[in-house]
N, C-alpha and C positions, 0 to 999 in steps of 0.2 A: 559473587566475588569469592575467590578461593582464599584459603588460609594464608598463602604467601603473597597475597596482594594482587595477583594477576586476575584479569577479567575473563572468565570462561565463556562468555557470550561473544567474545571477540575472535574473529577468525585468525588462523595461525599466520596468514600472510599479513604482511604489513598493509594505517592511513591517518594521516594527520589532517583534520579538517581545517580549512582556512576560511577567510571571510568573503571569498568571492567564488562565483560559479563559472565553470568553464566547460566547453564541450570536449576539450582535448582529451580528458581521461577516458572517454567512452569509445576507445579504439579497439581493434582486435587484440592488442596487447593487454588492454584492461580486462577483456573477457577471459583471456587465458589465465591471468592472475586470479581473477574472481572465481572461475570454475576450478582452478587448482587448489582452492582453499575453502571447499565445502559450500560454495554458493553457485547454484546451477541455473543458467538462464532458461533452459528448456528441459522439461521432463515429460515422460509419457503419461497421459491421462488415464491409462489403463492400470496404473499402480493401485494398490489396495488402500485408497483413501475414501473418505465418505463423500464421494462425488454426487451421489444420487440427490442429496438435499440441495446441493449447489445448482446442479443442472435443472432440477425442478423449479427452483426459485428463479433462475435466470429466464426460463421459458414462460413465466407467468405474464398474462396480458395486462396492459395498463389502460384503464379507461381514458386517460388523457391522450392516448394515441389512437383512439377509435375514430372512424370516419367523421363523426359529428364534431369531434374536437380538433382533428388534424386532417384537413381535406387534401385532395390531390393538388389544389392550387397552392396550399401551404408547402407541400413537398416540392413543387416546381420552384417556389421561392427559395427553399433551402438549397436546391441544386444550383440555382443561379448564384447564390452567395458563395457557395463552395468554389465554383468556377472562377469567379472574380477574385476571391481571396487567395486562391491557389496560385495566382500569378504575382501575388504581393509577398507577404511575409507572415510569420507566426502571429503577430499582433492583430493583423487583419482577420485571420481565422478565429482567434480567440474572441474578438469583438463581434463578428458578424455570424459565426457559425456555431460556436460552442454553447451560447445561451439556449439554442434550440435543443441541443443534446442534453443539457442539464435540466431544462424544464423550469417550471415555476418553483421558485425557492421555497423550500419547506422550513418552517420555523424551528423544527426539532433537528434539522441537519445543520451542522456548524462547519462551513468551509473556510479554508485558508487559501488566499490567492497570492502566489509569488512570494511565499515566506521562505527566507533562507534558514535552512536547518543547521544552525551554528552552535547548538547547545548539546548535541548528542555525542556520546562516546563513539569513537570510530569502530566500524565493523571489522576493519583490518588496520594494519599499520603501514605507514608509508606516505604517499603524496597525493592521494585522491582528495580533491577539494570538496568543501561543503556543498551539498546539493540544494537546489531551489525548485521544488515541484511546481508545475503550472497551477494545479488545484489539488488540494487534499482535504479529507474530512476526518475529524477526530472528535474527542470528547470535550465538553465544556470544561474549562479549568476548574469551575466550582464543583464538578462531579468528583474530583479527587481532593481529599483533605490536604491541608498544607503540609503535614508531616509526611504523607505518602508522596506528595509532589517533590518534596525536598529530597527524600531518600532515593527515589527512582528517577530523578530529574534527567540524568544522562541517558535514560532509555525511553522515557515517555514524554518529556517536555522538549519539543524540537527546537524552539527558538528562545533566545535570551529575553525576548519580549513575551512574557508569560500571559498576555491577553489572547494569544492565538490558540487554536484548538490543540489539544494534547492527545497522546496515545493515538496517532494517526494509523488508519488501516484501510483507507481507500484513496487512490491516487488517479489523477488524469494527467497525461503528458501530451502536449500538442506541439507539432513541429510543422514548419513550412516546407516548401517544395525542395529546398536544397539540403535537407537533412535526411540521411539514410534511415531506413526502417530498422537496420541492425543497431544503429546508435541509440535510437529512441527505446528499443527493446532492452538494451543494456541499462539505460536509465531506469526503466520500469523494474528491472531485476533488482537494482540497488534499492529503490524505494520500497519494493515489496519485502526485501530483507529487513529494512528498518522497521516496517510495520509489523512483520512477523515477530521480530524480537520484542517489540513493545507489547504485543498481545501475549507472547510467551512469558514475559515478565509479570504482567497482570495476572495471568492464570496461575503462576507458581509462587507469587509473593506470599510469604509466611508458610510456605510448604517446606518440609524437610528434604524432599527429593523431587527433582524435575519430572514432570509428567508429559508424555508425548502421545497424542492420540491420532496423529496423521491427518488432522482436519485443518483445512485452510480457513483462517480467521481474517485474512488480509487479501485485498484485491487491488490490482492496478489495471489501468486501461491506457491505450495509446490511440491517437487519432492522427493519421497521416494520409493526405491525398484522398480523402473520402472513405478510408478504411479504418474501422474501429476494431481493435483487438482487446480482449479482456483476459487477464491472467489471474490465477489463484496462487497464493503463496502460503507455505507452511514451513515449520521447522521439524526435521526428522531427527530421531534419536541417533547418537553416534553409532557407527558401525562396529567399532571396537571398544572394549572396556577402557575407560579413561580418555576416549577420543573426543573430538569436537562434534557438536551437532551440525547438521547440514541444512542449509537454507534452500528450499526447493521452489521452483516457479513452473507453473503449468498453464499452457494456453487452453482456455475453456471455450473460446468462441471467436469467430472473425466474421465481420459483416461489411459489405460494401454499401454504405449508407446512401450513396448517390446513384446506385444502380436502378432501383425501383422502389416504390413506396412500401411494398411488403417487407423487403430487406431492411428498409429504414425503420419500420415499426418494430421488427424483431430485434434489431441491434440496439435501438434506443431503449426499448423495454428491458433488454438484458442489462444495459448500462445502469439504468435506474434501479432495477431489481438488485443488482450486485451492490450498489451503494446502500440500499436499504438493508440487505443481508449483512453487510459489514457493520452497519450501525447496530443491528440486532445482536450480533456477536459481541461487539465492543461494549454495549450496554450491559449485557449479561455478565461479561467478565469483570466489569467495574462493580456491579452489584455483588457478585460472588466475593470479590476482593474485600469489599466493605464488610461483608458478613464475617469473613475470616478475621479481619482486624478487630471486629467487635468481640469475637470469641476469645481472642488472644489478649484483649485489653488488660485483663487482671491476671494474666499468666506470664510466665517467662517466654517471650516470643522467640521462636527459632530464627536464626539468621537467614538471610535470603540465600538460598542454595539452589541455583537454577540449572547448573550443568555439572558434569564430573569435574572434580578438582584436578589441577595440574600436579 
């Protein structure tokens, strides 16, 4: 927050979140406004970010997808569910297909299903409605102390119901056959920006100056008509002194999960690995934050200074 009361993590363009979700905002006009204000739906993966760690992690094999655990018959069943659900709607896909993608629920992974993000400060100003991700993963509310939750609520506490996961940094969007891939990608872009801002806030809380390392701490994924896309998101430093930071989105992989079993195994492994990597980053940022708070407990704490002031 800058000295004159403006929020430097908010994009220069205008959004006032409302209590309902709509697909209307995710049009071409939305993308033009979004990209015109430092949020970019697609960037080139050849940029100088720390992609080696991400790509290595995504390619890791998962024992749960080995032949002994997931047979060709299981894959045929997955294909059949996709074909049948593809003629129906998003709910059918979510109920019959997505559980196979997610896998056995891990006790240390905290998901939120269909939670309306109605508690966050807007990333822009204007008329974009509050978003409701299909599935997201975040920190346990107990991981952040009450004082931290209260101070950073507009950035890391997505819902007014504080029992849901906080500091979200992994998202899955699922759409039925009548929704365009462009629309779902725009939703993923917005969710990734929300997650990137949350991670940026955690990383820079109690710091005198915002730090940018070009590393993606947030991931989003989309599933449409059998195709899984995974995106990495990060915040880049302003290009000009006193400017706004840029929210960047990069496609790191695309898999046709219903084409053949090898593509299925690779894509689902990448999805689960990205989810685990997001948790690893999130946990580390939370622990680092706690350590900084402990060091500052008996000192005069610097104000939260995350971006260049207006």
